[in-house]
C-alpha positions, 0 to 999 in steps of 0.5 A: 211827694213829701219827705218821710222818716226814711227818705235821705237828706242831702246837706252839702256833700253829705247824704244822710240815709234817713232823718233819725239823728242820735242826739248828743248825749253826755255819758259822764264816763270819760277820764281826762277827756278821753273816749273809751270803750263805753263810748265806742259801744254806746255810739256803735250800738246806735250805728248798728241800730240804723240812725242816719246820723250819730252825734257824739255827746258834748265834747268840751273845747277846754278842760274848764269847759266840761260840765263834769270831770267825766265829760269827753274833751277835745282840747288835746291832740291826744284825744284824737285817736280814740275818737277816730276809732269811733268815727271810723266805725260809724262810717264803715256801717253806713251812718254819718259821724257828727260831733257837738263842741261845747263850753259849759260856762257856769254850769261846769265843775259839777258832779256826775248826775248819778252823784247829785250833779251839784257844783264842786268848788275848786277847794274840793277838786272842781275848778273856777267857772266862767260866764258872761257875767257873775252868777251865784252858783248852786252851793249859794256861796261860789261865784262864776267869774265874769269873763274878761276879753282875753277869756272870750278870745281864748274861747274863740281860739278853743273852738277853732282848735277843737274844730280842727281836731274834730275834723282830724278825728274824722267827724263829718258834721260839726255842731256848735252847742249854744243851748241848755244854759251853757256858755254861748246860751249865757251870752245870748240870754239877757237873763244871764248876760249883763255886760256893758261892752260889745258882748252884752246889751243889745241882741247884736251884741249878745249874739256877737260871740256865737256869730264870731265862733260860727264865722271862724268855725265855718271857715275851717270846715271844708265846704262839703261838710255841714255845720249845725247849731244847737239852740234853746229856742226859748228860755220859757221865762218872760224877760228871757230869750224868746222864739222871736230872737231865735228866728232872728238869730237863725236867719243870720246863721243861715246867711253865714253858712249854717245848715241846720238849727237844732231846736231845743229849749230852756236849760238856763234858769228854772222856769215856773212852767214848761208844758212838757209833753209829746212834741212840746218843742217841735213848734220851735223847729217848725217856726224857725223852718217856715220863717227863715228857710233854714233846715231844722231838727226837732227834739224832745219827747219824740218817742214813737215812729208814728210821731217821728214820721208825722213831724217829717211828713208835715214839714215841721222839721227836716230831722228828728233828734232822739235822746232818751228813746235812743237810750231805751232802744238803740235799734229804734230806726230798724223797729220804726221802719218795720212799724211804718212799712219802710224797707231799710238796710240791716247790718248783714250780721243781723239779716237772719233776724230781719222781719218782712215789711208790715 
């Protein structure tokens, strides 16, 4: 019998009750990296709404790795306690808590989106950004600093420390963010990575940093817990990172103990054309799953129960990651179960509102 949207999924010793994932969504609402009541309510609401996996937003491994000053952080032991409050609530309510670890690279030091999202220079309260090679930033006068080998070693060390803190904060699934134009994607793509040392040039060299981080993080995570990696499967630019590169990388990561490839795309440069529409990124998840055997997550413009169900039943992906639809409807999983005719558990506090299956 084929899997469906409400069938459980076993990942090592973790069982997700369904295939619906709350995708990591930055809230730009932290202060000095600390989670607060907004994050608790935001993630708690989606837990109560029935998702099998609730992923906390991109959490910066260092202060300089933040997209904005409002990003969550995990570079200090002091960040652990408020995050533990969130993960405990998620686990107490029959979901699994996950966290995405990230470094923004040259896309760091920006305003919050509702304030314009523009780069903020150090002179105006921002900070120096880092990238594999020098990059002209959005103000057209500032340059992202090319990382030295000691900068790269610090990033590796920061990912390791962040992983240890994430486990102490109670998260059971760790995701490494290597997509959307942030630091690890910048190393992967020849559009930005112009290095001539062991971290630039060939596919092997450009993927070296990600592979080192995966190896180090996997060694820290208990064997019973899964490791995800989010990639941009294509830059949507002729001379950029391509789906063929993603398939090759995913096969390597599969052998290294990665359990799920979270398949997004773009974010590094502005392509001339991206065919945005329903399921426009799902084919990436399908190709990687079929050609490497690794489990995949599909993302982007998944907005209806029928659409999400078809992705799982047809074998295009093992999980569906929902972002904007979850912002619109925190209770999407409960509503989807009703629409599709599946039985699913409701919080006992809400049982009197539960409708019978169609």
